[in-house]
C-alpha positions in Angstrom: 0.0 0.5 0.1 1.2 4.0 -0.6 2.0 5.6 2.0 2.6 10.1 2.3 6.1 11.2 2.4 5.4 12.1 5.5 5.2 9.2 6.9 8.7 8.1 5.6 10.8 11.4 6.8 9.0 11.1 10.5 9.7 6.8 10.3 13.7 7.7 12.7 12.0 10.7 14.6 9.1 9.7 16.7 9.3 7.4 19.5 13.0 6.0 19.6 14.7 8.4 21.2 12.5 7.9 24.1 13.6 3.9 24.5 15.5 4.4 27.9 13.0 6.1 29.4 10.3 3.5 27.4 12.5 0.6 29.1 12.2 2.3 32.7 8.7 2.5 32.2 7.9 -1.9 31.2 10.7 -2.7 34.8 8.3 0.2 36.6 5.2 -1.7 35.1 6.5 -5.3 36.3 7.4 -3.8 39.8 10.8 -3.1 39.5 12.0 -0.1 41.5 13.3 2.9 39.3 14.3 6.2 39.7 13.5 7.9 37.0 14.7 10.9 35.9 13.9 11.4 32.0 10.7 13.8 31.4 9.7 17.5 32.0 7.0 16.7 34.6 6.5 18.8 37.3 6.4 17.5 41.1 3.9 19.7 42.4 0.1 19.2 41.5 -2.3 21.4 39.7 -3.4 24.0 42.1 -6.5 23.1 43.2 -8.8 26.2 41.8 -7.5 26.2 38.6 -8.5 21.8 38.5 -12.1 23.4 40.1 -12.0 25.9 38.0 -12.1 24.0 35.4 -14.7 21.3 36.8 -17.0 23.9 37.3 -17.0 25.3 33.5 -17.8 21.9 32.6 -20.7 21.6 35.2 -21.5 25.1 33.7 -21.8 23.7 30.2 -18.3 24.9 29.0 -18.8 21.6 26.7 -19.7 22.6 23.4 -17.3 23.5 19.9 -15.2 26.6 20.4 -13.5 28.5 17.8 -10.5 28.4 15.9 -9.2 31.4 17.2 -9.5 30.7 20.8 -12.3 32.1 23.6 -12.9 35.2 24.1 -11.5 35.4 27.3 -8.4 33.8 27.1 -7.4 35.3 24.1 -7.8 38.6 26.4 -6.1 36.9 29.2 -3.2 36.5 26.9 -3.6 40.4 25.2 -2.7 41.3 28.7 -0.6 38.9 29.2 1.7 40.0 25.9 1.0 43.4 26.4 4.6 44.8 27.4 5.8 42.8 25.8 4.4 43.5 22.0 2.6 46.9 22.5 -0.4 47.6 20.5 -1.4 43.4 20.5 -5.0 42.8 19.8 -6.9 39.5 19.2 -5.6 38.9 16.1 -2.0 38.1 16.6 -3.3 35.7 19.1 -4.1 31.6 18.5 -4.4 29.3 21.0 -3.9 25.4 21.1 -3.7 22.6 22.5 -0.3 23.2 24.2 2.9 24.2 22.3 4.0 21.1 20.3 0.7 21.7 18.7 1.2 25.8 18.3 4.7 24.7 17.0 4.3 22.4 14.5 1.0 24.8 12.9 3.2 27.6 13.1 6.2 25.4 10.9 3.6 24.2 8.8 3.0 27.9 7.8 6.3 28.7 7.8 8.3 26.1 6.3 8.0 23.1 3.0 10.2 20.9 1.5 13.6 22.3 0.6 13.7 25.1 3.0 16.0 25.1 6.4 15.3 25.3 9.7 18.2 26.4 11.9 18.2 25.0 15.3 20.9 24.9 17.8 22.6 21.5 18.5 21.5 20.3 21.3 17.6 20.7 21.0 14.6 19.6 22.4 13.7 15.8 21.1 10.1 16.9 18.8 12.2 19.4 16.7 13.5 17.7 14.3 10.3 15.6 13.5 8.0 18.8 13.4 10.7 20.5 10.7 10.5 17.1 8.6 7.2 17.0 8.7 6.8 20.3 6.3 9.5 18.9 4.3 12.1 21.3 5.0 15.3 20.1 6.8 17.2 21.1 10.3 20.2 23.0 9.5 22.3 22.3 13.1 24.6 25.1 14.4 26.3 23.5 17.6 25.6 25.0 21.5 28.8 24.5 23.0 28.9 23.5 26.7 31.9 25.9 27.1 29.8 28.6 26.0 27.0 27.5 28.8 25.1 26.3 25.4 24.0 30.1 24.6 23.6 30.6 20.5 27.0 32.0 19.4 25.8 34.7 16.4 29.5 33.4 14.8 28.0 29.3 14.3 24.7 30.8 13.9 26.1 32.5 10.5 28.4 29.8 9.7 24.9 27.2 9.5 23.0 29.4 7.1 22.6 29.2 3.2 20.4 30.5 0.5 17.9 27.3 1.7 18.0 28.8 5.6 14.0 30.1 6.1 13.5 30.0 10.1 15.4 30.3 13.4 14.0 28.3 15.6 14.8 29.4 19.9 14.3 28.1 22.6 14.9 29.9 26.1 14.9 28.6 28.9 16.5 26.1 26.8 15.6 22.4 26.7 17.8 19.9 27.5 20.7 22.9 29.5 18.9 25.1 30.6 20.5 28.1 29.2 19.6 31.3 28.8 19.9 34.0 26.0 20.9 36.9 26.8 19.8 40.9 25.5 22.9 40.9 24.2 23.0 37.7 22.2 19.1 38.0 21.3 20.1 41.5 19.8 22.9 39.9 17.8 21.2 37.0 16.7 18.3 39.0 15.8 20.2 41.6 13.3 21.4 38.5 11.6 17.8 37.5 11.4 16.9 40.6 9.7 20.1 40.6 7.8 19.2 36.9 6.0 15.4 36.9 6.2 14.3 34.4 9.1 11.5 33.6 10.6 12.1 33.6 14.3 10.0 30.9 16.0 11.3 30.9 20.1 9.5 28.6 21.7 9.2 29.8 25.7 7.4 27.4 27.8 10.1 27.5 30.2 9.8 31.6 31.0 9.0 31.6 34.6 11.6 29.3 35.7 14.7 30.9 35.3 17.2 31.0 38.1 19.3 33.2 37.2 19.2 36.2 34.8 16.6 38.2 33.7 14.3 36.6 30.1 14.7 37.8 27.0 11.9 37.2 23.9 12.8 38.4 20.8 9.4 40.5 20.9 11.1 42.5 23.7 13.3 43.8 20.9 11.3 46.0 18.5 12.9 45.3 15.6 12.1 41.7 15.4 7.9 41.9 16.1 7.5 41.8 12.7 9.3 38.1 11.9 8.5 37.1 15.7 6.0 34.0 16.5 6.0 33.0 20.3 4.9 29.4 21.1 4.6 28.7 24.9 1.3 27.3 27.4 0.7 27.1 31.3 2.3 23.3 31.0 5.4 24.5 32.7 4.5 27.5 35.0 1.3 25.6 36.1 2.2 22.3 36.3 -0.3 21.7 34.3 0.7 19.1 31.5 -2.1 16.7 30.7 -4.7 19.6 30.2 -2.7 20.8 26.9 -3.0 24.6 27.1 -0.9 26.8 24.7 -0.9 29.3 22.5 0.9 31.2 19.9 1.7 34.7 19.6 3.1 36.8 16.0 2.3 39.6 13.3 -1.6 39.6 12.2 -0.6 38.5 8.9 1.2 35.1 9.7 -1.5 34.6 12.9 -4.1 34.8 9.9 -2.3 32.1 7.6 -1.5 29.8 9.8 -5.6 29.6 11.2 -6.8 27.8 8.6 -3.7 25.2 9.7 -5.5 25.0 12.8 -8.9 25.0 12.1 -7.7 22.2 9.8 -6.5 20.2 12.5 -8.3 20.8 15.4 -11.4 23.8 15.2 -11.0 25.1 18.2 -9.8 23.7 21.5 -12.0 23.0 24.9 -13.7 26.2 26.8 -13.7 24.2 30.1 -9.8 24.3 29.5 -9.4 27.8 28.0 -11.4 29.2 31.0 -8.9 27.2 33.1 -6.1 28.9 31.0 -7.7 32.3 31.7 -7.8 31.9 35.3 -4.1 30.7 35.6 -3.0 33.8 33.2 -4.8 35.9 35.6 -5.1 34.9 39.0 -2.4 34.7 41.6 -1.1 31.5 41.8 2.4 30.7 43.4 2.7 27.6 41.7 5.8 29.0 39.5 7.9 29.8 42.4 7.8 27.2 44.5 8.8 24.7 41.3 11.4 27.4 40.7 12.9 27.5 44.2 12.6 24.1 44.2 14.3 23.7 40.8 17.1 25.6 42.5 17.5 24.3 45.0 18.4 20.7 43.5 20.9 22.3 40.4 22.8 23.9 42.8 22.8 20.2 45.1 23.3 18.3 42.0 26.1 20.7 40.6 28.0 20.6 43.7 27.8 16.3 43.8 29.1 16.3 40.5 32.0 18.5 40.9 33.5 15.8 43.2 32.4 12.4 41.4 35.0 11.4 38.9 34.6 11.1 35.3 31.6 13.7 35.5 31.2 17.5 34.3 28.0 19.0 34.9 26.6 22.6 33.6 24.9 24.6 36.2 21.5 25.5 34.7 20.3 28.9 34.8 16.4 27.8 34.2 14.4 24.8 33.2 13.7 21.2 34.7 16.7 19.8 33.9 20.7 19.8 34.0 22.9 18.3 31.3 26.5 16.0 32.3 29.7 15.2 30.3 29.8 11.2 30.3 32.9 11.5 28.2 35.7 11.1 30.7 34.3 7.6 31.6 34.8 6.0 28.0 31.3 5.4 27.1 28.8 7.9 25.2 25.8 9.3 26.7 23.6 6.3 24.9 25.9 3.6 25.8 26.3 5.2 29.6 22.8 5.7 30.2 21.7 2.0 29.4 24.4 0.6 31.7 22.9 3.6 34.7 19.3 1.9 34.1 21.0 -1.7 34.1 23.2 -1.4 36.8 22.4 1.3 38.7 18.2 1.2 38.2 18.5 5.0 37.7 16.4 6.1 34.1 18.3 9.3 32.2 18.2 10.4 28.9 20.8 9.7 26.5 22.2 13.4 25.3 22.5 11.4 21.2 18.1 11.8 21.8 19.0 16.2 21.5 21.4 16.0 18.6 25.1 15.3 17.5 26.4 17.5 19.9 25.2 16.1 23.0 26.1 11.8 22.3 28.7 12.6 24.7 25.9 14.0 27.6 23.5 12.5 29.1 20.3 15.0 30.6 18.8 14.3 33.9 15.2 15.8 35.4 15.1 17.7 38.7 11.7 16.9 39.4 12.1 14.0 42.1 12.1 14.9 45.8 15.3 16.0 46.5 16.4 12.5 49.0 15.4 10.8 45.8 17.5 13.1 43.6 21.0 12.6 45.2 20.7 9.0 45.7 20.4 8.8 42.0 23.2 11.0 41.5 25.3 8.8 44.2 24.8 6.1 41.8 25.0 7.9 38.9 28.9 8.6 40.4 28.8 5.1 41.4 28.7 3.8 38.0 31.0 6.6 36.1 33.5 5.8 39.1 33.7 2.5 38.0 34.0 2.9 34.4 36.6 5.2 35.4 39.0 2.3 37.5 38.1 -0.1 34.8 40.0 2.3 31.9 42.4 2.8 34.4 43.7 -1.0 35.2 43.6 -1.5 30.7 45.2 1.6 30.2 48.8 1.1 28.7 51.8 2.5 31.6 53.0 6.2 30.8 
């Protein structure tokens, strides 16, 4: 039977990247105790008041069809949220989606097509290449180096641009590394985007979870607003990953052209979830503050532990839910180390290979476990690294 080309393009870009995670879940289902550090699932619950708002909205009959742009109350809340960043914002600058991932997919479909190049800093979130390849475009990676704090370097970006380049996909705070793009770097990146007529898509889902420094969006820079589309959601800020409620903010013309794509896929979101999202954006909830404090504390504790661990070096994240650890001194790459860690120490981490070629010597740790359990996981990671380094030393030729 015949299948469309998109199935071939995405054949190897789906769940295979989560093989270690899936194997760990299979073991957990069989009753094995695994410390799971693979995903960015907040470890505090959605605020009870938001759940009640959602439930009451359903009881009030808010279960009917919505519209393609988004419920009026939520759109107004997004206008108020983004007005300081995008003066003059109207409803026509906004589209609502079930999550950041869906928003990113629809926006990418509108901006890139077969033969186009999409510039992405490597390492990058595991679904990004699938989003790009689905359109027929191709990823044009440029290195995000640990020695530069995984912050995009304008020279590296410039070297990756070709005549095919159409879109620059940014993510700040960054998944998987936790780096944050500062204002001066964003300005320099923006100047390159203007010079080469690139669209900027910026995934800002971790905006509220910055430990150090200040957040900067391309929308903060006036000259970039006409070429920038921001995608985000309440998944991380309000510990509401399963509610799937996100949005895209961009130029009126772009949003007008993305709207039919959204309508073809979805034709509206759930009104009761929109009501909850409106309340999340307009209310006074401490979820992000509590989550940020715990993540920052855990990141600092892990960093201190890794400094004393043989064969490991880590990057202290500035925000987000993850930490990257270099395991190359153990003699293994990230993929092999992750499988050994699961088998020997019953700890599940994401191999850096899942996030691009530049991360093949790294592993990614989630910071969303209680402090004691996370500390135990770090001890086990260090134990495996120590054994591997000792084994290397035994077989090393004499100096």
